[in-house]
C-alpha positions as CSV (number, residue, x, y, z in Angstrom):
1,M,-5.9,-2.7,-19.7
2,T,-7.7,0.8,-18.1
3,T,-10.0,0.7,-15.8
4,R,-13.5,0.9,-16.5
5,H,-15.4,3.7,-14.3
6,S,-18.6,2.5,-12.2
7,P,-20.2,3.9,-8.8
8,K,-18.8,0.5,-6.9
9,R,-15.0,1.2,-8.4
10,D,-15.1,4.6,-8.0
11,A,-16.0,4.4,-4.4
12,I,-13.3,2.0,-3.7
13,L,-10.6,4.1,-4.9
14,T,-12.0,7.4,-3.7
15,T,-11.9,5.8,0.0
16,L,-8.4,4.8,-0.4
17,K,-7.5,7.7,-1.8
18,D,-9.0,9.8,1.4
19,A,-7.8,6.9,3.8
20,K,-4.5,8.2,5.9
21,G,-2.4,4.8,5.1
22,G,-3.4,2.0,3.6
23,L,-6.5,-0.4,4.3
24,S,-7.7,-3.9,4.2
25,A,-10.5,-5.7,1.7
26,R,-11.8,-6.2,5.2
27,E,-11.7,-2.0,6.3
28,L,-12.4,-1.1,2.8
29,H,-15.9,-3.3,3.5
30,V,-16.5,-2.0,7.0
31,R,-16.6,1.7,5.2
32,L,-18.5,0.6,2.1
33,P,-21.0,-2.2,3.3
34,E,-22.7,-1.2,0.1
35,V,-19.9,-3.1,-1.7
36,N,-19.5,-6.8,-1.9
37,L,-16.6,-8.1,-0.4
38,V,-15.7,-10.0,-3.3
39,T,-16.3,-6.9,-5.3
40,I,-14.1,-5.2,-3.3
41,Y,-11.2,-7.4,-3.7
42,R,-11.5,-7.6,-7.5
43,N,-11.0,-4.2,-7.9
44,L,-8.1,-4.4,-5.5
45,E,-6.0,-6.8,-7.6
46,R,-7.3,-4.9,-10.9
47,F,-6.2,-1.4,-9.4
48,V,-2.9,-3.1,-8.5
49,E,-2.2,-4.5,-11.7
50,E,-3.1,-1.5,-13.1
51,G,-0.4,0.5,-10.8
52,I,-2.7,2.7,-9.6
53,I,-2.7,1.5,-6.0
54,K,0.0,-0.8,-3.7
55,K,-0.5,-4.0,-2.0
56,L,1.7,-4.0,1.1
57,N,2.0,-6.8,3.9
58,L,3.4,-4.6,6.5
59,D,2.5,-6.8,9.3
60,G,2.3,-10.2,8.3
61,T,-0.8,-10.3,8.3
62,E,-3.8,-9.4,6.2
63,A,-2.1,-7.5,3.1
64,V,-2.8,-3.9,2.9
65,F,-3.9,-1.0,0.0
66,E,-2.7,2.2,-0.3
67,Y,-2.8,4.9,-2.9
68,Q,0.3,6.8,-2.8
69,R,0.4,10.3,-4.2
70,V,4.2,10.4,-3.7
71,P,6.5,7.2,-3.9
72,H,7.5,6.1,-0.2
73,H,9.0,3.4,2.2
74,H,7.2,2.3,5.3
75,A,9.0,1.6,9.0
76,V,6.5,-0.9,11.3
77,C,6.6,-1.0,14.7
78,T,6.9,-4.6,15.4
79,E,5.0,-3.4,19.0
80,C,2.6,-1.3,18.2
81,H,2.6,-1.8,15.0
82,K,2.1,2.2,14.1
83,V,3.4,2.5,10.1
84,I,5.9,5.7,9.6
85,H,5.8,6.5,5.9
86,F,9.2,7.9,4.9
87,T,11.5,8.7,1.6
88,A,14.6,8.0,0.6
89,P,16.8,8.5,-2.5
90,D,15.6,5.7,-4.5
91,E,18.9,5.9,-6.6
92,K,21.4,6.2,-3.7
93,I,19.4,2.9,-2.3
94,K,19.4,0.8,-6.2
95,K,23.3,1.8,-5.7
96,L,23.6,0.8,-2.1
97,L,22.5,-2.8,-3.2
98,G,25.2,-3.5,-5.6
99,I,22.7,-6.1,-8.0
100,E,25.1,-5.9,-11.4
101,D,23.0,-7.0,-14.7
102,F,19.2,-6.0,-12.9
103,D,17.5,-3.4,-13.6
104,V,15.4,-2.0,-10.7
105,D,11.9,-1.8,-11.9
106,E,10.5,-0.6,-8.4
107,L,11.7,-0.5,-5.2
108,E,9.7,-0.9,-1.8
109,V,11.5,-0.8,1.5
110,T,10.2,-1.8,4.2
111,V,11.8,-1.3,8.1
112,R,10.9,-2.9,11.2
113,G,11.8,-2.2,14.7
114,V,10.4,-0.1,17.8
115,C,9.1,3.0,18.0
116,N,9.0,5.7,20.6
117,H,5.2,4.7,21.6
118,Q,6.3,4.4,25.3
119,K,7.9,7.7,25.5
């Protein structure tokens, strides 16, 4: 299935591409008040199904949706909720996992801890 183009769908995707990090559906709705929230959710799920954007549950609350120009992983501060984007050698991570008889299609790493936000 390929994504059809419409002004609303294009606006949602452009907003995600322009964002610095992920946005929840509600945050997208604040930025695009002319687009119905149900329409936003529907299009987000379609984008995820098509592999255009990633759906992430970083802090245990509402999912965020992120357009990733370069695949990366996330470190989340459990105190201030800052999200740090980082890259890591996926092949090394797959090897460390040591899962036999399993082909990894996609790898997402989320690390939780405390950042240096108080320094």
